[in-house]
Backbone as numpy.savetxt, mean C-alpha at the origin, in Angstrom:
# Nx Ny Nz CAx CAy CAz Cx Cy Cz
0.58 4.30 -33.94 -0.08 4.91 -32.92 0.60 5.38 -31.67
-0.09 6.87 -31.07 0.35 7.26 -29.94 -0.29 6.67 -28.77
0.36 6.72 -28.07 -0.08 5.56 -26.75 -0.44 6.64 -25.29
-1.16 6.35 -24.51 -1.40 6.86 -23.21 -1.20 5.95 -22.15
-0.16 6.14 -21.59 0.28 5.27 -20.80 -0.12 5.92 -19.61
-0.62 4.80 -18.76 -1.09 4.37 -17.23 -0.51 4.14 -16.50
0.15 4.55 -15.41 0.62 3.70 -14.61 0.33 3.64 -13.40
0.12 2.28 -12.62 -0.55 2.65 -11.06 0.73 2.10 -9.91
0.84 2.84 -9.16 1.59 2.79 -8.47 1.21 3.03 -6.97
1.64 1.35 -6.40 0.55 0.74 -5.50 1.20 0.80 -4.23
1.07 1.00 -2.68 1.61 0.73 -1.85 1.06 -0.76 -1.59
1.89 -1.64 -1.09 1.62 -3.10 -0.77 2.30 -3.37 0.70
2.14 -2.63 1.27 3.11 -2.56 2.77 2.00 -3.54 3.73
2.24 -3.44 4.66 1.74 -4.56 5.77 0.46 -3.99 6.25
0.26 -2.35 6.34 -0.87 -2.06 6.66 -1.92 -2.47 5.42
-1.54 -2.48 4.54 -2.82 -3.07 3.61 -3.08 -3.97 3.44
-2.96 -4.86 4.60 -3.10 -6.39 4.25 -4.69 -6.43 4.47
-5.52 -7.47 4.17 -6.63 -7.68 4.35 -7.50 -7.13 3.13
-8.35 -6.36 3.57 -9.38 -6.21 2.77 -9.21 -4.94 2.30
-8.25 -3.66 2.43 -7.51 -2.98 1.67 -7.39 -3.31 0.40
-6.32 -4.37 0.29 -5.43 -4.72 -0.88 -6.23 -5.69 -1.98
-7.53 -6.17 -1.05 -8.41 -7.78 -1.72 -9.00 -6.63 -2.59
-9.66 -5.05 -1.97 -10.41 -4.39 -3.02 -10.00 -3.83 -4.03
-7.97 -3.48 -3.67 -7.88 -2.68 -4.82 -7.39 -4.18 -5.89
-7.07 -4.91 -5.89 -7.31 -6.09 -6.43 -8.37 -6.52 -7.40
-9.71 -6.31 -6.78 -10.95 -6.69 -7.49 -11.17 -5.64 -8.18
-10.78 -3.88 -7.58 -11.01 -2.88 -8.28 -10.41 -2.54 -9.68
-8.87 -3.19 -9.68 -8.31 -3.01 -10.83 -9.00 -3.70 -12.00
-9.17 -5.25 -11.39 -9.96 -5.71 -12.35 -10.90 -5.54 -13.16
-11.56 -4.59 -12.20 -13.26 -4.10 -12.94 -12.79 -2.74 -13.68
-11.85 -2.15 -13.61 -11.31 -1.40 -14.47 -10.65 -1.74 -15.65
-9.85 -2.71 -15.83 -9.62 -3.15 -16.98 -10.81 -4.12 -17.75
-11.64 -4.59 -17.28 -12.76 -4.92 -17.54 -13.37 -3.69 -18.37
-13.54 -2.81 -17.58 -14.66 -1.60 -18.55 -14.38 -1.08 -19.47
-12.51 -0.74 -19.36 -11.69 -0.35 -20.35 -11.87 -1.13 -21.45
-12.16 -2.64 -21.43 -12.04 -3.41 -22.30 -13.00 -3.11 -23.53
-14.03 -2.70 -22.75 -15.55 -2.43 -23.82 -15.42 -0.64 -24.67
-14.29 -0.04 -23.86 -14.21 1.52 -24.63 -13.37 1.98 -25.59
-14.36 1.89 -26.71 -13.45 2.10 -27.90 -12.08 3.03 -27.93
-12.43 3.92 -27.37 -11.07 5.13 -27.49 -9.81 4.60 -26.41
-10.24 4.42 -25.28 -9.50 3.35 -24.38 -8.41 2.42 -25.23
-9.26 1.55 -25.70 -8.61 0.25 -26.53 -7.57 0.88 -27.54
-7.74 2.00 -28.36 -6.89 2.27 -29.09 -5.60 3.12 -28.71
-5.84 3.96 -27.68 -5.00 4.50 -27.02 -3.87 4.06 -25.78
-4.91 3.65 -24.54 -4.45 3.46 -23.19 -3.73 2.01 -23.05
-2.03 2.36 -22.69 -1.67 1.10 -22.24 -1.43 1.23 -20.79
-1.43 -0.20 -20.17 -1.18 0.40 -18.55 -0.30 -0.64 -17.75
0.29 -0.46 -16.96 1.21 -0.70 -16.19 1.20 -1.04 -14.79
1.51 -2.07 -14.01 1.18 -2.07 -12.52 2.72 -2.31 -11.44
3.06 -1.37 -10.82 4.28 -1.39 -10.15 3.68 -1.62 -8.59
4.04 -2.03 -7.88 4.02 -2.15 -6.34 5.30 -1.85 -5.53
4.87 -1.33 -4.18 6.38 -0.73 -3.35 5.86 -1.50 -1.84
6.70 -1.83 -1.10 6.74 -2.22 0.32 8.31 -1.24 1.13
8.86 -2.39 1.20 10.28 -2.25 1.71 11.48 -2.14 0.25
10.48 -2.84 -1.08 11.31 -2.89 -2.16 10.32 -2.71 -3.32
10.71 -2.33 -4.77 9.52 -2.03 -5.62 9.54 -3.27 -6.10
8.69 -3.46 -7.18 8.50 -4.62 -8.30 7.52 -4.18 -9.13
7.95 -4.25 -10.44 6.72 -4.40 -11.66 6.12 -5.46 -11.64
4.60 -5.27 -11.47 3.63 -6.66 -11.75 3.25 -6.81 -12.90
3.26 -5.59 -13.81 2.76 -6.01 -15.11 3.13 -4.71 -15.67
4.22 -5.00 -16.67 4.87 -3.87 -17.73 3.61 -3.57 -18.50
4.32 -2.25 -19.05 2.86 -1.28 -19.69 3.00 -2.33 -21.03
1.69 -2.43 -21.12 0.78 -3.23 -22.13 -0.44 -2.92 -22.64
-0.95 -2.94 -23.85 -2.23 -2.67 -23.94 -3.33 -3.43 -23.43
-4.14 -2.71 -23.37 -5.51 -2.89 -22.74 -5.97 -4.95 -23.06
-5.93 -4.90 -24.40 -6.21 -6.65 -24.53 -5.57 -7.28 -24.61
-4.13 -7.27 -23.95 -3.75 -8.42 -23.41 -3.63 -8.52 -22.08
-4.00 -7.21 -21.40 -3.73 -7.10 -19.85 -4.66 -7.98 -18.94
-3.73 -8.89 -18.13 -4.51 -9.77 -17.26 -3.99 -9.12 -15.63
-5.34 -8.99 -15.25 -5.03 -8.53 -13.62 -4.29 -9.48 -12.79
-2.93 -8.76 -12.31 -2.24 -9.80 -11.46 -2.80 -9.88 -10.04
-2.63 -11.00 -9.13 -2.70 -11.14 -7.80 -1.65 -10.16 -6.98
-2.02 -9.50 -6.13 -1.15 -8.04 -5.41 -0.49 -9.14 -4.31
0.75 -9.40 -3.96 1.50 -9.49 -2.83 1.46 -8.60 -1.85
2.12 -8.51 -0.53 2.55 -7.96 0.47 3.81 -8.11 0.67
4.42 -6.73 1.07 5.54 -6.58 1.74 5.95 -5.56 2.67
7.33 -5.90 3.47 7.25 -5.42 4.55 7.69 -3.70 4.62
7.25 -2.48 5.02 7.84 -1.75 4.94 7.04 -0.29 3.89
7.58 0.85 3.53 6.99 1.46 2.91 7.49 2.73 2.36
8.52 1.97 1.10 9.63 3.19 0.72 9.04 3.53 -0.37
8.65 4.59 0.17 7.94 5.79 -1.37 9.38 6.03 -1.93
10.34 5.87 -1.51 11.26 6.80 -2.46 11.86 5.72 -3.39
11.87 4.18 -3.28 12.30 3.04 -3.84 10.83 3.26 -4.69
9.79 3.38 -4.31 8.49 2.90 -5.42 8.80 4.08 -6.46
9.30 5.45 -6.21 9.17 6.59 -7.08 10.26 6.51 -7.94
11.27 5.78 -7.49 12.75 5.39 -8.24 12.38 4.08 -9.10
11.38 3.60 -8.85 11.20 2.46 -9.56 10.32 3.10 -11.25
9.22 3.67 -10.62 8.65 4.33 -11.54 9.60 5.07 -12.52
10.18 5.73 -11.98 11.03 7.31 -12.84 11.65 6.35 -13.72
12.40 5.03 -13.38 13.20 4.13 -14.43 12.49 3.67 -15.51
11.34 2.93 -15.06 10.29 2.53 -16.12 9.60 3.53 -17.02
9.68 4.77 -16.44 9.00 5.97 -17.42 10.40 6.46 -18.63
11.56 6.31 -17.84 12.76 6.44 -18.68 12.61 5.37 -20.05
12.46 4.18 -19.36 12.79 3.17 -20.58 11.50 2.60 -21.25
10.36 3.45 -20.79 9.43 2.79 -22.01 8.52 3.93 -22.71
8.47 5.50 -22.21 7.74 5.86 -22.79 8.34 6.77 -24.13
8.02 6.76 -25.00 8.59 7.06 -26.35 7.94 8.64 -26.53
9.34 9.57 -26.73 9.82 10.69 -26.66 9.34 11.31 -27.88
8.22 12.12 -28.20 8.40 13.00 -29.47 9.69 13.83 -30.29
9.74 13.11 -31.59 11.00 13.45 -32.30 10.58 14.32 -33.64
11.45 15.21 -34.45 10.82 15.32 -35.57 10.29 14.34 -36.42
10.88 13.00 -36.59 10.31 12.24 -37.27 9.14 11.43 -36.57
8.92 11.41 -35.37 7.68 10.46 -34.68 6.93 11.46 -33.63
5.92 11.44 -33.57 5.35 11.68 -32.34 5.18 10.32 -31.27
5.63 10.94 -30.17 5.96 10.16 -29.18 4.64 10.05 -28.58
4.72 9.25 -27.01 3.51 8.84 -26.60 2.68 10.48 -25.80
1.26 10.28 -25.60 1.09 11.30 -24.45 1.67 11.21 -23.41
1.29 12.33 -22.74 1.71 12.76 -21.03 1.34 11.39 -20.31
2.01 10.89 -19.73 1.79 9.47 -18.90 0.86 10.22 -17.80
0.07 8.98 -17.13 -0.67 9.68 -15.87 -0.51 8.07 -15.29
-0.24 8.55 -14.00 0.03 8.17 -12.81 -0.83 7.89 -11.52
-1.35 6.72 -11.14 -1.94 6.82 -10.00 -1.49 6.38 -8.84
-1.02 7.16 -7.76 -0.51 6.62 -6.60 -1.49 6.34 -5.45
-1.48 5.02 -5.16 -2.30 4.79 -3.92 -1.47 4.36 -2.92
-1.80 5.26 -1.59 -1.06 4.85 -0.25 -2.00 5.02 0.93
-1.67 3.90 1.94 -2.88 4.41 3.24 -1.75 4.82 4.27
-0.80 5.25 4.55 0.13 5.56 5.32 1.38 6.29 5.35
2.39 6.59 5.64 3.49 7.11 5.90 4.84 6.42 5.34
5.33 7.20 4.52 6.65 6.37 4.24 7.72 6.47 5.14
8.43 5.02 5.31 9.32 4.66 5.95 10.75 4.74 5.78
10.63 5.68 5.09 12.07 6.13 4.54 12.13 7.64 4.34
13.59 7.78 3.94 13.89 9.50 3.61 13.38 9.71 2.16
12.29 10.59 2.07 12.01 10.71 0.42 12.42 12.06 -0.03
13.35 12.46 0.10 13.33 13.78 -0.36 14.10 14.09 -1.63
15.04 13.01 -1.90 15.97 12.93 -2.98 15.06 12.51 -3.90
14.54 11.43 -3.75 13.29 11.16 -4.64 12.14 12.13 -5.19
11.55 12.62 -4.37 11.14 13.58 -4.53 11.13 14.89 -5.20
12.55 15.17 -5.02 13.42 16.11 -5.68 13.63 15.79 -7.57
14.03 14.43 -7.52 14.26 13.90 -8.63 12.82 14.19 -9.63
11.94 13.95 -8.84 10.59 14.08 -9.47 10.16 15.17 -10.28
10.51 16.31 -9.48 10.40 17.47 -9.93 10.94 18.01 -10.88
11.84 17.61 -10.74 13.21 17.89 -11.83 13.26 17.41 -13.15
12.75 16.11 -13.08 12.70 15.57 -14.26 11.32 14.87 -14.91
10.05 14.98 -13.92 8.86 14.41 -14.30 7.77 14.85 -14.19
7.72 16.00 -13.09 6.46 17.07 -12.91 5.74 17.50 -13.84
6.72 18.19 -14.96 6.01 18.41 -16.30 5.58 17.65 -17.09
6.03 16.74 -17.41 6.25 15.80 -17.98 5.27 14.54 -17.79
4.60 14.30 -16.75 3.41 13.57 -16.21 2.76 14.04 -15.14
1.35 13.45 -15.62 0.58 13.61 -14.80 0.70 12.69 -13.45
0.44 12.83 -12.20 0.34 12.03 -11.19 -0.70 12.68 -10.57
-1.45 11.60 -9.88 -2.87 11.98 -8.74 -2.63 10.45 -7.93
-2.62 11.48 -6.49 -2.15 10.50 -5.12 -3.61 10.43 -4.65
-3.47 9.25 -4.38 -5.02 8.69 -3.23 -4.68 8.33 -2.21
-5.47 8.99 -1.08 -4.95 8.77 0.16 -5.71 8.08 0.62
-5.57 6.87 0.75 -6.33 5.62 1.57 -7.00 5.45 3.27
-7.99 6.17 3.54 -8.17 6.37 5.11 -7.68 7.76 5.44
-7.62 7.69 6.50 -7.43 9.07 7.25 -5.53 9.28 7.80
-4.85 8.03 7.48 -3.51 8.53 8.30 -2.33 8.28 7.54
-2.61 9.00 6.14 -1.51 9.13 5.26 -0.70 10.45 5.12
0.07 10.75 5.09 1.13 12.15 5.10 1.23 12.85 3.97
-0.36 13.24 3.91 -0.81 14.27 2.55 0.12 15.38 2.18
0.80 16.11 3.10 1.69 17.16 2.94 2.48 16.68 2.06
3.14 15.51 2.45 4.21 14.78 1.65 3.83 14.44 -0.07
2.37 14.01 0.02 2.01 13.74 -1.36 2.06 14.92 -2.44
1.27 16.36 -1.40 1.28 17.29 -2.19 2.88 18.10 -2.59
3.85 17.38 -2.04 5.46 17.80 -2.79 5.86 17.11 -3.97
4.46 16.52 -4.62 4.43 15.78 -5.55 3.61 15.86 -7.03
2.41 16.30 -6.04 1.47 16.92 -7.37 0.44 17.76 -6.62
-0.30 18.40 -7.10 -1.51 19.14 -6.73 -2.47 18.45 -6.64
-2.63 17.22 -7.44 -3.72 16.42 -7.30 -3.23 15.59 -6.24
-4.30 15.54 -5.00 -4.16 14.78 -4.01 -5.68 14.63 -3.35
-5.89 13.39 -3.30 -7.37 13.22 -2.96 -7.42 12.23 -2.02
-8.36 12.22 -1.42 -8.79 11.42 0.08 -9.79 10.32 -0.21
-9.57 9.45 -0.31 -10.37 8.34 -0.51 -11.09 7.55 0.49
-12.38 7.90 1.19 -13.06 7.02 2.47 -13.32 5.75 2.26
-12.13 4.70 2.51 -12.78 3.58 2.01 -13.44 3.08 3.45
-14.27 3.26 3.54 -15.20 2.55 4.71 -15.85 1.42 4.51
-16.43 1.38 3.37 -17.40 0.21 2.56 -17.29 -0.54 1.31
-17.51 -1.53 1.16 -17.10 -2.24 -0.33 -18.28 -1.10 -0.99
-19.24 -0.84 -1.02 -19.41 0.31 -2.14 -18.52 1.63 -2.44
-18.39 2.00 -1.51 -17.13 3.09 -1.85 -15.92 2.77 -2.44
-15.51 1.34 -2.33 -14.24 1.10 -3.23 -14.93 0.94 -4.59
-16.06 0.32 -4.83 -16.81 0.61 -6.18 -16.96 1.88 -6.89
-17.29 2.63 -5.83 -17.69 4.27 -6.61 -15.88 4.87 -6.93
-15.18 4.50 -5.86 -13.77 4.92 -6.35 -13.21 4.39 -7.24
-13.52 2.88 -7.81 -12.62 2.46 -8.95 -13.42 2.82 -9.94
-15.00 3.17 -9.87 -15.86 3.78 -11.09 -15.11 5.16 -11.88
-14.69 5.95 -10.52 -14.25 7.23 -10.55 -12.78 6.90 -11.62
-12.01 6.27 -11.32 -10.38 5.91 -11.86 -10.85 5.18 -13.54
-11.98 4.55 -13.61 -12.18 3.96 -14.71 -12.67 5.58 -15.59
-13.61 6.27 -15.42 -14.29 7.29 -15.66 -13.51 8.55 -16.16
-12.18 8.49 -15.17 -10.93 9.46 -15.41 -10.25 8.90 -16.21
-9.72 7.31 -16.97 -9.20 7.04 -17.93 -9.57 7.28 -18.92
-11.27 6.89 -19.16 -11.70 7.04 -20.66 -11.84 8.28 -20.97
-11.75 9.60 -19.88 -12.20 10.60 -20.18 -10.96 11.32 -20.78
-9.78 10.88 -20.37 -8.39 11.06 -20.74 -8.20 10.69 -22.18
-8.46 9.54 -22.30 -8.70 8.92 -23.49 -9.15 9.59 -24.72
-10.13 9.83 -24.20 -10.97 10.45 -25.52 -10.32 12.49 -25.77
-9.78 12.46 -24.54 -9.00 13.99 -24.50 -7.97 14.16 -25.39
-7.47 13.39 -25.55 -5.81 13.21 -26.02 -5.69 13.72 -27.28
-6.48 13.85 -28.55 -6.84 14.13 -29.78 -7.29 15.97 -29.68
-7.90 16.46 -28.69 -8.08 17.86 -28.76 -7.44 18.53 -26.95
-6.29 18.04 -26.53 -6.09 18.46 -25.35 -4.56 18.78 -25.24
-3.75 19.55 -24.72 -2.38 19.31 -24.90 -1.92 18.04 -24.28
-2.44 17.94 -22.86 -1.74 16.71 -21.94 -2.84 15.48 -22.06
-3.73 15.64 -22.45 -4.68 14.46 -22.72 -4.81 13.97 -21.04
-4.93 14.92 -20.45 -5.48 14.63 -18.83 -6.56 15.55 -18.49
-7.60 14.29 -18.09 -9.04 14.88 -17.25 -9.17 13.93 -16.59
-9.71 14.09 -15.26 -10.01 13.58 -14.27 -12.02 13.68 -14.20
-12.10 12.74 -13.78 -13.74 12.65 -13.80 -14.06 13.53 -12.72
-15.26 14.07 -12.74 -15.87 14.82 -11.49 -16.23 14.09 -10.12
-15.83 14.64 -9.14 -16.00 14.26 -7.95 -17.35 14.15 -7.73
-18.14 13.36 -7.16 -19.57 13.56 -6.66 -19.60 12.35 -5.71
-20.31 12.94 -4.41 -20.24 12.40 -2.77 -19.38 12.85 -2.01
-18.96 12.03 -1.14 -18.54 12.10 -0.32 -17.14 11.26 -0.21
-17.21 9.88 -0.91 -16.20 9.24 -1.02 -15.51 9.48 -1.40
-15.03 10.46 -2.09 -13.51 10.78 -2.75 -13.51 12.27 -2.69
-12.87 12.77 -1.92 -12.38 14.22 -2.05 -11.32 15.07 -1.70
-11.08 16.50 -2.50 -9.69 16.89 -2.67 -9.40 17.25 -1.53
-7.89 16.83 -1.11 -7.24 17.45 0.15 -6.83 19.06 0.28
-7.08 19.68 1.64 -6.45 20.76 1.68 -5.11 20.66 1.95
-4.28 21.28 1.00 -2.94 21.00 1.44 -1.81 22.23 2.20
-2.90 23.15 2.33 -2.24 24.20 3.64 -2.33 23.88 4.84
-2.91 22.57 5.31 -2.64 22.05 6.77 -1.02 22.33 6.83
-0.87 22.20 8.46 0.53 22.17 9.12 1.27 20.93 8.72
2.29 20.70 8.01 3.33 19.68 7.71 3.48 18.71 9.03
2.54 17.24 8.96 3.18 16.73 10.50 4.67 16.18 10.54
5.04 15.70 11.48 6.50 15.37 11.95 6.99 14.06 10.88
7.78 14.15 10.61 8.49 12.97 9.86 8.94 11.84 10.98
8.25 10.52 10.53 8.82 9.35 11.17 8.95 8.04 10.21
9.97 7.16 10.31 10.12 6.12 9.79 9.52 5.18 9.91
8.57 5.14 10.51 7.65 3.66 11.10 5.90 4.48 10.75
5.21 3.61 10.44 3.83 3.75 10.13 3.43 3.47 11.64
3.05 4.60 12.55 2.34 4.39 13.68 0.73 4.36 13.79
0.28 4.70 12.78 -1.07 4.15 12.43 -1.86 2.91 13.03
-0.15 1.65 12.61 -0.84 0.39 12.52 0.31 -0.15 13.34
-0.37 -1.32 13.93 1.13 -2.17 14.28 0.72 -3.36 13.82
1.87 -3.95 13.04 2.07 -5.12 12.58 2.57 -6.10 12.66
2.68 -7.30 13.06 3.59 -8.47 13.40 3.47 -9.71 12.22
4.75 -10.04 12.32 4.98 -10.78 11.37 5.23 -12.52 12.01
4.31 -13.29 11.75 4.59 -14.63 12.52 4.94 -15.60 11.06
5.38 -17.04 11.41 5.38 -17.93 10.93 4.57 -19.10 11.37
4.08 -19.64 10.60 3.14 -20.92 10.78 4.37 -22.18 11.15
3.97 -22.97 12.62 5.08 -24.06 12.74 4.74 -25.23 12.15
3.48 -25.10 11.10 2.99 -26.64 10.28 3.53 -26.49 8.90
3.19 -25.35 7.97 3.09 -25.26 6.80 4.26 -24.35 6.58
5.42 -23.69 7.30 6.25 -22.71 7.54 6.01 -21.35 6.34
4.66 -20.77 6.58 4.29 -20.15 5.53 3.96 -18.77 6.77
4.61 -17.66 5.91 4.33 -16.37 6.99 3.01 -15.92 6.96
2.87 -15.11 8.08 1.24 -14.49 8.07 1.79 -13.03 9.18
1.01 -12.31 9.06 0.42 -11.43 9.72 -0.37 -10.80 10.29
-0.40 -10.27 11.82 -1.37 -9.93 12.49 -1.50 -8.37 12.47
-2.44 -7.95 11.96 -2.46 -6.46 11.92 -3.52 -5.90 12.93
-2.88 -4.77 13.66 -3.75 -4.12 14.94 -3.88 -2.20 14.50
-5.05 -1.77 14.65 -4.76 -0.62 14.37 -5.02 0.32 15.79
-4.60 1.76 15.40 -4.13 2.50 16.55 -5.77 2.87 16.92
-5.74 2.90 18.35 -7.13 3.31 18.65 -6.85 4.40 20.09
-7.41 5.72 20.03 -7.17 6.55 21.01 -8.52 6.53 22.18
-8.38 6.39 23.08 -9.06 6.58 24.32 -9.32 7.43 25.27
-10.12 8.31 25.02 -10.20 9.77 26.01 -10.52 9.03 27.68
-9.75 9.81 28.56 -10.11 9.53 29.67 -9.90 10.77 30.68
-10.36 10.85 31.85 -10.41 11.71 32.80 -9.60 11.55 34.12
-8.82 11.89 34.49 -7.97 11.59 35.73 -8.00 12.82 36.69
-8.61 12.60 37.84 -8.35 14.02 38.70 -8.85 15.24 37.99
-9.96 15.42 37.32 -10.60 16.43 36.59 -9.68 16.59 35.40
-8.44 15.78 34.62 -7.61 16.48 33.46 -7.86 15.46 32.66
-8.60 16.06 31.12 -8.84 15.12 30.43 -7.40 14.60 29.56
-7.40 13.36 29.99 -6.30 12.47 28.90 -6.64 11.78 27.80
-5.69 11.12 27.39 -5.52 9.99 26.15 -4.93 8.77 26.51
-5.20 7.56 26.40 -4.20 7.10 26.20 -4.48 5.92 24.86
-2.87 5.57 24.43 -3.40 4.80 22.90 -2.85 3.52 23.11
-3.54 2.43 22.35 -3.33 1.08 22.17 -3.78 0.67 20.88
-3.53 -0.62 20.28 -3.71 -0.96 18.94 -4.86 -2.24 19.38
-5.79 -2.29 18.25 -6.69 -3.31 18.40 -6.45 -3.95 17.50
-7.01 -5.55 17.26 -6.58 -6.58 16.49 -7.63 -6.18 15.08
-7.15 -6.35 13.89 -8.10 -6.26 12.71 -8.10 -7.59 12.47
-7.19 -8.41 12.15 -7.52 -9.85 11.76 -5.82 -10.46 11.66
-5.77 -11.71 11.47 -4.79 -12.43 10.74 -4.45 -12.71 9.27
-3.71 -12.46 8.14 -3.81 -12.83 7.12 -2.44 -13.65 6.63
-2.67 -14.72 5.78 -1.72 -15.23 5.29 -1.08 -14.68 4.06
0.31 -14.72 4.00 0.90 -14.09 2.94 1.92 -15.01 2.20
2.39 -14.83 0.93 3.68 -15.71 0.70 5.08 -15.29 0.88
5.97 -15.76 0.21 7.50 -15.75 0.49 7.92 -14.34 -0.19
7.04 -13.95 -1.02 7.23 -12.64 -1.95 6.79 -11.58 -0.78
6.27 -11.91 0.24 6.64 -10.57 1.55 8.00 -10.20 1.72
9.15 -11.46 1.62 10.26 -10.91 2.31 11.04 -10.67 0.77
10.74 -11.03 -0.35 11.32 -10.56 -1.37 11.31 -8.94 -1.62
9.93 -8.40 -1.10 9.73 -6.97 -0.99 9.87 -5.99 0.44
10.79 -6.63 0.92 11.12 -6.24 2.36 12.54 -5.22 2.50
12.20 -4.29 2.97 13.53 -3.48 2.77 15.11 -4.37 3.50
15.76 -4.13 2.62 17.17 -4.97 3.29 17.50 -4.50 4.23
17.51 -3.39 4.98 17.97 -2.56 6.36 17.52 -3.66 7.35
17.92 -3.40 8.44 17.86 -3.96 9.74 16.63 -3.09 10.39
15.66 -3.26 10.69 14.31 -2.86 11.41 14.15 -3.10 12.72
14.95 -2.20 13.60 14.50 -2.79 14.78 13.61 -1.99 15.98
12.50 -2.05 16.09 11.14 -1.30 16.40 10.33 -2.44 17.26
10.43 -1.80 18.55 9.83 -2.96 19.58 8.02 -2.23 20.03
7.57 -3.23 20.35 6.14 -2.76 20.99 6.01 -3.42 21.95
5.35 -2.96 23.45 4.91 -3.88 24.50 3.44 -4.66 24.38
3.34 -6.21 24.41 2.21 -6.31 24.22 0.92 -6.00 25.13
1.58 -5.46 26.15 0.21 -4.74 27.11 -0.25 -3.55 26.13
0.26 -3.07 25.06 -0.47 -2.12 24.23 -1.45 -2.46 23.17
-1.09 -4.02 23.33 -2.26 -4.75 21.89 -3.29 -5.63 22.56
-4.26 -5.02 21.65 -5.77 -5.61 22.40 -6.13 -6.88 21.30
-6.16 -8.09 22.16 -6.72 -9.32 20.64 -5.64 -10.23 20.58
-6.06 -11.19 20.29 -5.23 -12.13 19.88 -5.87 -13.09 18.60
-5.27 -13.93 17.71 -5.68 -14.52 16.57 -5.22 -16.26 16.61
-6.13 -16.94 15.94 -5.44 -17.86 15.99 -4.28 -18.24 14.34
-3.81 -18.73 13.96 -3.30 -19.09 12.93 -3.68 -19.22 11.52
-3.76 -18.27 10.51 -4.59 -18.26 9.53 -4.14 -19.02 8.55
-3.06 -19.95 8.79 -2.37 -21.08 7.90 -2.94 -22.18 8.58
-2.75 -22.85 9.38 -3.17 -24.08 9.80 -4.23 -24.03 10.82
-4.78 -23.02 11.14 -5.69 -22.88 12.47 -5.24 -23.04 13.76
-4.15 -23.27 14.05 -3.70 -23.61 15.44 -4.41 -22.52 16.39
-4.51 -22.77 17.54 -5.29 -22.02 18.57 -5.14 -20.71 18.86
-3.81 -20.73 18.92 -2.27 -19.44 19.11 -2.12 -19.39 18.09
-1.82 -18.09 17.47 -0.98 -17.60 16.37 -0.15 -16.59 16.94
0.22 -16.15 18.30 1.18 -15.46 19.20 1.72 -15.82 20.30
3.05 -16.97 19.78 3.89 -17.38 20.66 5.44 -16.73 20.51
6.15 -16.75 21.11 7.15 -15.93 20.85 8.45 -16.71 21.20
9.07 -17.11 20.56 10.44 -17.98 20.44 11.70 -17.36 21.51
12.53 -17.78 22.06 13.38 -17.34 22.88 14.54 -16.50 21.33
14.36 -16.78 20.27 14.95 -16.24 19.03 14.18 -14.82 18.83
12.86 -14.47 19.99 12.70 -12.94 19.36 11.54 -13.27 18.31
11.31 -14.47 17.61 10.36 -14.37 16.51 8.89 -15.11 16.88
7.85 -14.62 16.07 6.69 -15.12 16.52 5.69 -16.14 15.53
5.50 -17.42 16.06 5.07 -18.39 15.47 3.70 -19.07 15.93
3.07 -20.00 15.69 1.95 -20.34 15.49 2.42 -21.82 16.72
1.31 -22.04 17.96 1.32 -23.60 18.48 0.16 -23.94 18.88
-0.17 -25.24 18.93 -1.65 -25.82 19.17 -1.50 -26.53 20.54
-1.98 -27.66 20.41 -2.35 -28.32 21.96 -1.28 -29.03 22.23
-0.27 -29.29 21.30 1.12 -30.20 21.39 1.80 -29.39 22.82
2.38 -30.38 23.55 3.01 -29.81 24.83 4.61 -29.35 24.16
4.86 -30.04 23.07 6.40 -29.60 22.95 6.15 -28.84 21.27
6.29 -27.72 20.84 6.48 -26.95 19.74 8.21 -27.12 19.13
7.85 -26.75 17.78 9.23 -26.07 16.83 9.06 -24.87 16.44
10.31 -24.10 16.97 10.11 -22.61 16.00 10.29 -22.88 14.43
9.34 -22.24 13.43 9.89 -22.53 12.31 10.83 -21.47 11.69
11.47 -20.66 12.59 12.23 -19.71 12.18 13.67 -20.50 12.66
14.11 -20.45 14.00 15.20 -21.18 14.38 15.19 -22.42 14.66
14.28 -23.35 14.30 13.94 -24.89 15.21 14.37 -25.09 16.27
14.43 -24.11 17.44 14.41 -24.52 18.53 13.10 -25.43 19.43
13.08 -26.27 19.78 12.15 -26.81 20.37 11.77 -26.86 21.72
10.99 -26.73 21.97 10.66 -26.11 24.02 9.21 -26.43 24.09
8.48 -26.06 25.19 7.05 -25.63 25.48 7.12 -24.33 25.75
6.08 -23.95 25.74 5.05 -22.87 26.05 4.34 -22.63 27.33
4.44 -21.44 27.92 3.58 -21.46 29.05 3.57 -19.91 29.12
1.97 -19.36 29.46 1.69 -17.95 29.64 2.53 -17.80 30.43
1.94 -16.20 31.38 2.66 -15.58 32.30 1.88 -14.00 32.44
2.19 -13.25 33.58 1.03 -12.18 33.52 2.28 -10.93 33.23
1.66 -10.06 32.87 2.55 -8.75 32.41 2.96 -8.64 31.14
3.25 -7.77 30.34 3.29 -7.81 29.25 4.88 -7.90 28.79
5.37 -8.19 27.73 6.56 -8.17 26.98 6.99 -7.64 25.35
8.29 -7.44 25.47 8.54 -6.21 24.39 8.59 -7.34 22.79
7.81 -7.05 21.71 8.08 -7.84 20.91 8.35 -7.15 19.57
9.08 -7.67 18.30 9.70 -6.73 17.27 8.13 -6.51 16.34
8.03 -5.05 15.87 6.97 -5.09 14.99 7.26 -4.78 13.54
6.68 -4.73 12.44 7.14 -4.63 11.35 7.06 -2.92 11.06
7.46 -2.63 9.77 7.87 -1.19 9.62 6.14 -1.02 9.21
5.19 -1.24 8.88 3.79 -1.17 8.59 3.79 -0.42 7.37
């Protein structure tokens, strides 16, 4: 039986923490549930899920829908699109059955790439490898989650670059319904189409095609749309992330229009140890001053009142009412006092 391989390549960097990754997790589960009731999909569709942050990982190897169980998604540090693409191409080389004189191979694989920010590494070599080896033999659809993605770069990979306005729970439902319908129509068309690739119609304004003729943005290797800080719980030793979203405030000074940039707290989220496994192995040294950050949080792991205390080792952890606290990173023991003015703190790549 000829297979229609569907790959999901999903950004699980720090900026996806919170509602975005939760909605993706739930959305993938609804896709699988819907496909299990479709006779055409059951006969042809095989699905794999690959995630990437600073490092890539195959969460679910290519398998038929009937045996597919939706996974729990991790969060990692950084957005290495080049490593994500490299891992995807490795999986394609090892799992796609090619057509020969004796055997009809798989249909053209379809890849759905989900990302919400900018790559934190140089992607030129990986993109060129994709163009040379896979652009004609696979169908890739790139989805920008929100307004902050480097869509010009995604346009180098594929002409199918779409903008998903992930504003509400309902918009997520509509988006994943569109993905489901696209897989269903492709599974139906494989018998009559050369490519077996047919996206569902775009309806409403939740999902729209991006104009790739806009000027290319300046490349940067840190996602400046968010500031994410990595802390560790003093009591449970579990890591957590504090996520801040960029906010630009217009102002007028001496009759001149100005704007000031700061970052407002979105929330604090507990993550597991796989966060470090998916982190880039290269050292990342990028600071931000706390004067640019608005809002604080308690510890999402143990509930300590303060989730943002910095040890002399430069790491962040939580503290409670006790006068003496222990840093879970370096085991330094001491007391903490507040002070006036901001200080520099290490941020993640986002």
